[in-house]
Structures are given as structure tokens and as C-alpha cells.
C-alpha positions in Angstrom: 116.8 158.0 85.8 115.0 155.5 87.9 116.1 152.0 88.2 113.0 150.7 86.7 112.2 147.0 87.4 109.0 146.9 85.2 106.3 148.9 83.8 103.2 147.2 85.1 100.4 148.7 83.1 98.2 151.8 82.6 95.1 152.8 84.5 92.4 155.1 83.4 90.9 157.5 85.8 87.2 158.2 85.8 87.5 161.2 83.6 89.6 159.1 81.1 93.1 160.3 82.1 95.7 157.6 81.7 98.0 156.7 84.5 101.4 154.9 84.1 102.2 152.3 86.8 105.9 151.7 87.5 107.6 149.3 89.8 111.0 150.3 90.9 113.3 149.7 93.9 110.5 148.3 96.1 108.1 151.2 95.2 105.2 151.5 92.9 104.8 154.9 91.3 101.5 156.1 89.5 102.3 158.8 87.1 100.7 161.0 84.5 101.8 160.4 80.8 104.3 163.4 81.2 106.0 161.5 84.1 104.4 163.4 86.8 104.1 161.2 89.9 100.7 161.5 91.4 101.0 158.8 94.0 103.8 156.6 95.5 103.1 153.4 97.1 105.9 152.1 99.4 106.4 148.3 99.5 103.3 147.2 97.6 101.9 143.7 97.6 102.0 140.9 100.0 103.7 140.4 103.3 106.6 138.7 101.5 108.1 142.2 100.7 108.9 142.9 104.3 112.4 141.6 105.3 111.4 141.7 109.0 108.5 139.5 108.3 110.2 137.0 106.3 113.3 136.6 108.7 111.1 136.2 111.8 108.0 134.4 110.7 109.8 131.8 108.7 112.5 131.2 111.2 112.3 128.2 113.4 111.2 130.5 116.3 107.6 129.9 115.5 105.5 126.7 114.8 104.3 126.3 111.3 100.6 126.5 112.5 101.3 129.9 114.0 103.1 131.0 110.8 100.0 130.0 108.7 97.4 131.5 111.0 99.1 134.8 111.1 99.7 134.8 107.2 96.0 133.8 106.7 94.9 136.7 109.0 96.8 139.4 107.1 96.0 137.9 103.8 92.3 138.0 104.4 92.6 141.5 105.8 94.5 142.7 102.7 95.2 146.4 101.8 93.6 149.0 104.0 93.3 151.3 101.3 91.8 151.6 97.9 94.4 152.6 95.5 92.1 153.8 92.8 90.3 156.2 95.2 93.8 157.5 96.3 94.6 158.1 92.7 91.5 159.9 92.0 92.0 162.2 95.0 95.7 162.8 94.1 94.6 163.8 90.5 92.0 166.1 91.9 94.5 167.8 94.2 97.0 168.0 91.3 94.5 169.5 88.9 93.6 172.4 91.4 97.0 172.9 93.0 99.6 175.6 91.9 102.3 173.4 93.7 101.7 169.6 93.7 103.5 167.2 96.0 102.9 163.5 95.1 100.9 161.6 97.6 102.2 158.8 99.5 100.9 155.5 100.9 102.5 152.7 102.8 101.2 149.8 104.6 103.8 147.8 106.7 103.2 144.7 108.8 105.8 143.5 111.3 106.4 141.2 114.2 107.0 143.3 117.1 107.3 141.1 120.1 107.0 137.5 121.4 107.2 135.3 124.4 106.3 131.8 125.1 102.6 132.1 124.6 101.9 135.1 122.2 103.2 136.7 119.2 102.4 140.5 118.8 102.3 142.1 115.4 101.9 145.6 114.3 100.4 147.1 111.0 101.3 150.7 110.3 99.6 152.7 107.6 100.4 155.9 106.1 97.6 157.4 104.0 97.0 160.8 102.3 94.6 163.1 103.8 91.7 163.5 101.6 92.1 166.7 99.2 95.4 167.5 100.6 98.9 167.8 99.3 101.5 165.3 99.9 101.7 163.0 103.1 98.8 162.5 105.4 97.7 160.5 108.4 99.6 157.6 110.2 97.6 154.8 111.8 99.0 151.9 113.9 97.1 148.7 114.9 98.4 146.0 116.9 97.1 142.3 116.9 98.1 139.5 119.3 98.2 135.8 118.1 98.5 132.5 119.9 102.1 131.5 119.5 101.3 127.8 118.9 98.1 128.1 116.7 98.3 131.6 115.1 94.8 132.3 116.2 93.9 135.9 117.1 93.7 136.7 120.8 91.3 139.3 122.0 93.1 142.4 123.5 90.7 142.0 126.5 91.9 138.5 127.1 95.3 139.8 127.7 94.2 141.4 131.1 93.2 140.0 134.5 90.3 142.3 134.8 87.0 142.0 133.1 86.4 143.6 129.7 84.1 146.1 131.3 86.3 147.1 133.9 89.1 147.5 131.3 86.9 149.5 129.0 85.9 151.9 132.0 89.7 152.3 132.9 90.7 153.1 129.4 87.9 155.6 129.0 88.8 157.3 132.2 92.4 157.8 131.0 91.0 159.2 127.8 88.6 161.5 129.5 90.9 163.4 132.0 88.8 166.6 131.8 85.3 165.1 131.6 84.4 166.2 128.2 84.7 162.8 126.2 81.5 161.6 124.5 82.0 157.9 125.9 79.0 156.6 123.9 80.8 157.5 120.6 84.0 155.3 121.4 84.0 151.7 120.7 87.1 149.8 122.1 86.3 146.3 121.0 
């Protein structure tokens, strides 16, 4: 038995299949009526769910303007996935699989480093690959904020060379064998 905090609601998939939504122990589980989990969402909701975030951001280590600016940025960004799309895909895989492993999605944002001038945050996203069974891809994105204001600082502004020189350098590092289609990559 699960330590269930609350049954949130029921969702209906596009074909009319009902999905129960359960919150328990910091997870949200989307299940068929028979209890089969289709999708597990780790730590759903706001940034407030992350202890690293709460402890660091709300400590006296950062000015209030920086705290508010960073919270505003990530609140406006929101979830990087669409839960209904993920559920539809999980159900499709479930329907056509002999053995089904529930899908898993997680979005975590944390403060990774800081100094007297900047605060570095990282957002990690684990998302199922479309029409596959179980876990999927992992993405990581870093954002740098001004420590006093909480405004986003462009990654290019962190270097002493021009953005064009930096872009050329990074592309050279990616293109060790000379086969990279440089026009298809956008670094900014």
C-alpha cells in the first residue's frame, strides 16, 4: 500500500480512458482505473518542492531582489513538458506492449554555484522518449543570474572574447572530424 496524501482528480484521455491522479510521498502518479501506473511525475509543481532551492534561495546568502528575479524567471518558464501529451503517449505504448514499464518525468531546478557577482542555476529534465517503454532522455540547462538583481546574464557575457569568437571556438570543439553542419547549430 502506498502512503497516499491525496487523490487529486481523474483525467480523461482523448479516447475516453479515465486516468486517476494520485499524490504520494512527493510523487504524482497517473494510473488506469485498475491501478496500473502509466506515468510517474517526480516532484511535480513549483520550485518550492525542492529542498536545495528553499534552503539556498531563501537564506540570507542572496538579496531579495535576486531571489524574486530568479523565482520569476523559472515561474514564467514553467514546466518544460506537457503532462497530457506524455500520458497519451504512455497509454499508446501500454496498449501495444506485451510488457509495460511506467513512464517517468522529472524536472528539477537547483542552485549549483555562486560568487560575489553571479548565481548559477541548473534545470534538469528527464522525459520519456516518444513511443518507448519506461525512462527516456535527460536534458540539462544552466542559467546564470546577476547576484544583486536576479536578472539573467547571457552566457556570452561571461567570457572576455566576443560572441562570434566564442561561437567559432565552441563549434570547432564540436567539429573535431570536420563533418558538423555548423549552420544547423544555434548557440545563443
